[in-house]
C-alpha positions in Angstrom: 40.0 -132.0 106.6 39.5 -133.4 103.1 41.9 -130.6 101.8 40.2 -127.9 103.3 42.5 -125.6 105.4 40.4 -124.6 108.6 42.5 -121.9 109.1 42.1 -120.1 106.1 39.1 -117.6 106.2 36.4 -117.4 103.7 35.6 -114.1 102.1 32.3 -113.4 102.9 32.5 -110.2 100.6 32.7 -112.7 97.7 28.9 -114.1 98.8 27.2 -110.8 98.7 27.0 -107.7 100.8 26.0 -107.6 104.4 23.6 -105.4 105.5 20.1 -105.2 107.6 17.0 -106.9 107.1 15.9 -103.9 104.6 19.0 -105.0 102.2 17.3 -108.1 101.6 14.6 -106.3 99.7 17.0 -104.7 97.3 15.3 -105.1 93.7 18.2 -103.3 92.2 21.5 -106.1 91.5 24.8 -105.0 91.9 28.1 -106.2 90.8 31.3 -105.6 92.3 33.7 -103.3 90.5 36.5 -105.8 90.1 33.8 -108.0 88.1 33.1 -105.1 86.0 34.5 -104.6 82.5 34.3 -101.7 80.3 34.4 -102.2 76.8 34.8 -99.3 74.0 31.4 -100.5 72.6 30.0 -99.9 75.9 31.4 -96.5 76.1 30.2 -95.7 72.5 26.2 -96.5 73.4 26.9 -94.7 76.8 27.6 -91.3 74.9 25.2 -92.2 72.5 22.2 -92.5 74.7 23.5 -89.4 76.4 23.4 -87.5 73.6 19.9 -88.8 72.6 18.6 -88.2 76.4 19.8 -84.7 76.4 17.8 -84.0 73.1 15.0 -85.7 74.6 15.2 -83.2 77.7 15.6 -80.0 75.8 12.3 -81.1 73.9 10.3 -81.7 76.9 11.5 -78.5 78.7 11.3 -76.5 75.7 7.4 -77.8 75.2 6.7 -77.5 78.8 8.0 -73.7 78.9 6.1 -72.7 75.9 2.8 -74.6 77.5 -0.3 -74.8 75.4 -2.9 -72.8 74.2 -6.4 -73.3 73.5 -9.0 -71.4 71.5 -12.9 -71.5 72.5 -15.7 -69.5 71.0 -18.5 -68.7 73.4 -21.6 -66.2 73.3 -20.1 -62.7 74.3 -22.1 -62.1 77.8 -23.1 -59.1 79.5 -24.1 -55.7 78.1 -21.3 -53.7 76.6 -21.8 -49.9 75.4 -18.8 -48.2 74.1 -15.8 -49.4 71.9 -12.5 -47.8 71.7 -11.0 -47.1 68.2 -7.1 -46.4 68.1 -6.0 -44.8 64.9 -2.4 -43.9 63.6 -2.3 -43.2 60.1 -0.6 -41.0 57.9 -2.3 -39.4 54.9 -0.2 -37.4 51.8 -2.6 -34.2 52.2 -2.2 -31.3 54.1 -4.0 -31.4 58.0 -6.5 -28.4 56.7 -7.6 -30.2 53.8 -8.8 -33.6 55.1 -12.4 -34.5 57.1 -12.1 -37.2 59.7 -15.6 -38.3 60.8 -17.6 -41.4 62.0 -20.9 -42.4 61.7 -22.6 -45.4 63.1 -25.5 -47.5 62.9 -27.4 -45.8 65.8 -27.3 -42.7 63.6 -24.5 -40.6 65.7 -22.2 -38.8 63.6 -18.7 -38.2 65.6 -16.3 -35.5 64.3 -13.3 -37.2 65.4 -11.1 -34.6 63.8 -11.6 -32.7 67.1 -10.9 -35.3 69.4 -8.2 -37.0 67.3 -4.2 -35.4 67.2 -3.1 -34.0 63.9 0.4 -33.2 63.2 2.0 -31.9 59.9 4.6 -34.3 58.5 6.7 -35.1 55.6 5.9 -38.5 53.5 9.4 -39.5 53.1 9.9 -39.6 57.0 7.4 -42.7 56.9 8.0 -44.9 53.6 11.4 -45.4 54.6 10.8 -46.8 58.1 11.9 -50.6 58.3 8.9 -52.8 58.3 6.8 -51.1 56.2 4.8 -53.1 54.0 1.7 -53.5 51.6 -1.5 -55.2 52.8 -0.8 -58.8 52.1 2.6 -58.7 51.3 5.8 -58.1 53.4 8.6 -55.7 52.8 9.6 -57.3 49.7 6.5 -57.7 48.1 6.1 -61.3 48.7 2.8 -62.5 49.3 2.4 -63.3 52.9 1.2 -66.9 53.7 0.8 -66.5 57.6 4.2 -68.9 58.2 7.6 -67.3 59.0 7.6 -64.2 58.6 9.3 -63.4 61.7 12.3 -65.4 62.5 12.4 -66.7 66.2 8.5 -67.6 65.8 7.0 -70.6 64.4 3.3 -69.5 64.9 3.3 -67.3 61.6 3.3 -63.5 61.0 3.2 -61.2 63.8 2.0 -63.6 66.3 3.5 -64.2 70.0 2.8 -66.7 72.6 0.0 -65.6 75.0 2.3 -64.9 77.9 4.2 -62.8 75.9 1.0 -60.8 74.6 -0.3 -60.1 78.4 3.2 -59.2 79.6 3.2 -56.8 77.0 0.0 -55.7 77.2 0.2 -54.7 80.9 2.8 -52.1 80.3 1.4 -48.8 79.9 1.0 -47.7 76.1 2.3 -44.3 74.9 2.1 -43.1 71.1 5.4 -42.6 69.3 6.5 -39.1 68.7 6.2 -37.3 65.4 9.4 -37.1 63.5 10.8 -33.3 63.4 10.3 -31.7 60.1 14.0 -29.9 60.4 12.9 -27.4 57.8 11.4 -29.2 55.3 7.7 -28.4 53.9 5.1 -30.6 55.2 3.2 -32.4 52.3 1.1 -35.0 54.8 -0.8 -35.4 57.9 -0.6 -37.9 60.8 -3.7 -38.3 62.2 -3.4 -40.3 65.7 -5.1 -41.2 68.9 -8.3 -43.0 70.4 -11.9 -42.4 69.9 -14.6 -43.7 72.3 -17.7 -45.1 69.9 -20.9 -46.8 70.1 -20.3 -50.7 70.1 -22.5 -51.1 66.9 -21.8 -51.4 63.3 -20.2 -47.8 61.9 -18.0 -46.2 59.2 -14.8 -44.4 59.9 -13.7 -42.4 56.7 -11.4 -39.6 56.1 -12.5 -37.4 52.9 -11.5 -34.3 51.6 -13.0 -31.0 52.6 -16.2 -29.9 50.8 -16.6 -33.5 49.6 -18.8 -36.0 51.2 -20.4 -33.4 53.7 -21.8 -30.1 52.6 -19.8 -27.3 54.3 -20.3 -23.6 53.5 -17.5 -21.8 51.5 -15.2 -24.8 51.7 -14.5 -26.8 48.9 -11.0 -28.1 48.2 -9.7 -28.3 44.6 -9.5 -31.7 42.9 -5.6 -31.7 42.1 -5.1 -31.4 45.6 -6.5 -34.8 46.0 -4.1 -37.6 47.2 -5.3 -40.2 49.7 -2.2 -42.5 49.7 -1.9 -43.4 53.1 0.6 -45.4 55.9 -1.7 -47.2 58.7 0.9 -47.4 61.8 -1.9 -48.5 64.0 -5.7 -49.6 63.6 -6.9 -51.4 66.3 -10.2 -51.7 68.6 -10.7 -51.9 72.3 -7.5 -50.8 74.9 -4.6 -49.1 72.9 -2.1 -52.3 73.4 0.8 -51.4 70.6 2.5 -54.5 71.4 -0.4 -56.7 69.6 -0.2 -56.8 65.6 -3.2 -56.3 63.7 -3.9 -57.0 60.0 -3.8 -53.7 59.1 -0.5 -52.1 61.2 2.3 -51.2 58.9 0.1 -51.0 55.8 0.8 -48.8 52.6 -1.3 -47.7 50.1 -0.9 -45.7 47.3 -3.4 -43.4 45.2 -2.9 -44.1 41.3 -5.2 -40.9 40.7 -6.9 -37.9 42.6 -10.1 -39.5 42.6 -9.2 -42.8 44.7 -11.4 -44.6 46.8 -10.0 -47.0 49.4 -12.3 -49.0 51.6 -11.6 -51.7 54.4 -14.4 -53.9 55.5 -13.6 -55.2 59.1 -15.1 -57.8 61.1 -14.2 -57.4 65.0 -13.9 -59.9 67.2 -14.1 -59.5 71.1 -10.9 -61.3 72.5 -9.6 -62.6 75.9 -5.8 -63.5 76.5 -5.4 -65.5 79.5 -1.7 -66.6 80.8 -0.7 -67.8 84.6 -4.0 -66.4 86.2 -3.6 -63.0 84.5 -6.2 -61.6 81.5 -6.4 -58.8 79.0 -9.5 -58.0 77.3 -9.0 -56.5 73.7 -10.4 -57.4 70.1 -8.9 -58.9 66.9 -9.9 -58.3 63.5 -10.5 -59.5 59.8 -10.1 -57.1 57.1 -10.8 -57.6 53.3 -9.5 -54.4 51.3 -10.9 -52.7 48.2 -9.4 -50.1 46.1 -10.1 -48.0 42.8 -10.0 -45.2 40.9 -13.7 -43.5 40.7 -15.4 -41.3 38.7 -15.8 -37.5 40.2 -19.6 -38.5 40.7 -18.3 -40.7 43.6 -16.4 -39.4 46.6 -12.9 -40.4 47.3 -11.3 -41.1 50.5 -10.3 -43.8 52.9 -13.2 -45.6 54.3 -13.1 -48.1 57.2 -16.8 -49.9 57.7 -16.7 -52.1 60.7 -18.9 -54.8 62.4 -19.1 -56.3 66.0 -19.4 -60.0 65.8 -21.6 -61.3 68.6 -18.9 -64.0 69.9 -16.2 -64.0 72.2 -13.1 -65.7 71.5 -11.0 -67.0 74.6 -7.3 -67.5 74.2 -6.0 -69.4 77.4 -2.3 -70.7 77.9 -1.6 -73.6 80.1 1.2 -75.1 81.4 1.7 -78.3 83.5 2.7 -78.0 87.2 6.8 -78.6 87.7 6.0 -82.0 89.4 4.2 -83.2 86.4 7.1 -81.9 84.2 9.7 -83.8 86.3 7.5 -87.2 85.9 7.7 -86.4 82.1 11.2 -86.2 82.2 11.9 -89.2 84.5 9.9 -91.0 82.2 11.5 -90.3 78.6 15.0 -90.4 79.7 14.2 -94.0 81.5 12.6 -94.8 78.2 15.8 -93.9 76.5 18.1 -95.8 78.7 16.2 -98.9 78.8 15.9 -99.2 74.9 19.9 -98.0 75.2 20.6 -101.0 77.5 18.8 -103.4 75.1 20.3 -102.0 72.2 23.3 -102.8 73.4 22.8 -106.1 74.5 21.6 -107.0 71.2 24.6 -105.6 69.4 27.0 -107.2 71.5 25.0 -110.7 71.0 25.2 -110.0 67.2 28.7 -109.1 67.5 29.6 -112.4 69.3 27.6 -114.3 67.0 29.2 -112.9 63.9 32.8 -113.7 65.6 31.9 -117.3 66.1 30.9 -117.6 62.4 34.0 -116.1 61.5 36.0 -118.5 63.4 34.2 -121.2 62.1 34.7 -120.4 58.4 38.4 -120.0 59.3 39.0 -123.6 59.8 39.7 -126.2 62.1 42.0 -124.9 65.1 45.2 -126.4 66.0 45.8 -128.2 69.3 44.1 -130.8 71.4 40.9 -128.6 73.3 38.2 -127.5 71.0 40.1 -128.6 68.2 39.6 -131.6 65.4 42.3 -134.1 65.2 43.7 -135.9 62.2 43.1 -139.0 63.6 43.0 -141.0 67.0 45.5 -143.9 68.1 43.6 -146.8 69.2 
């Protein structure tokens, strides 16, 4: 009837997919495979957007894994009475020729030599170790600016992420062994160990016997003075070798027998917190002064320290995994939408450019779409 063959059946799939009532609310348009054309330009855009999405995902994952660190200062609460000092120093003098003492603002004088370990050693066993550098300079003598000293760390010289510090700080600390002499004659003394001091301003010093304190029958000859030293560890609080302090791995060489080294230290109590775990320790800033002195001034190594009445809290925070997934979805979705619009704009531009080129090429031959030379009446 009217040219329509009633026996022929219509392809209902051509008019849309059949489904339940819920499918009527489908907000995502779909096309059948036979109506989809794959192009070279579309493939290039797909590869490009996939590469950009991978970079964005890696950046977001790295940022989430590192977390964020916050630094806050507060007045230290509570009352504490003691403070540990951890020392590992090599002095280029024999052990029996040096005095080690601590005197604090409370008036207490502590004979540190009786509480620290002293091992005879050879100076050359220490100055050749990798990583030795002068205060404020690296192993090559370049001025340390605090940026990029350690490869793989983008936060400056000797710094690590808080979770690394907390993890390493919870391990049991041990002092390294003194290198064996192997028949060599010792010319230096290694002094190492921990001291429990009053938590007040104090002065830790190493001097020669018979100089600085009145002692009966003991007076070291001036020609034996050599206060060149290597500081492998100088920290306050619990002994945490994993933490790098400003004076660690410092070498200072005396240019004369009467030479005075002074270190002025400001100690700041510090708490590192990550993943609900914390370690309590201390950081410090240091200023150095060294000079040759006359025989009227006592030569030696003097460390003057002061305790700051503030507390530094360093907390590492990390977003939850669900929030991380939401951020990843947002970032990649944005890249896909931008890529889709970029492809459509480029396709439109290519089409417009193609039309202009065809028009510039002159009239086409043929009846359809072309301009004839004339028309017969």
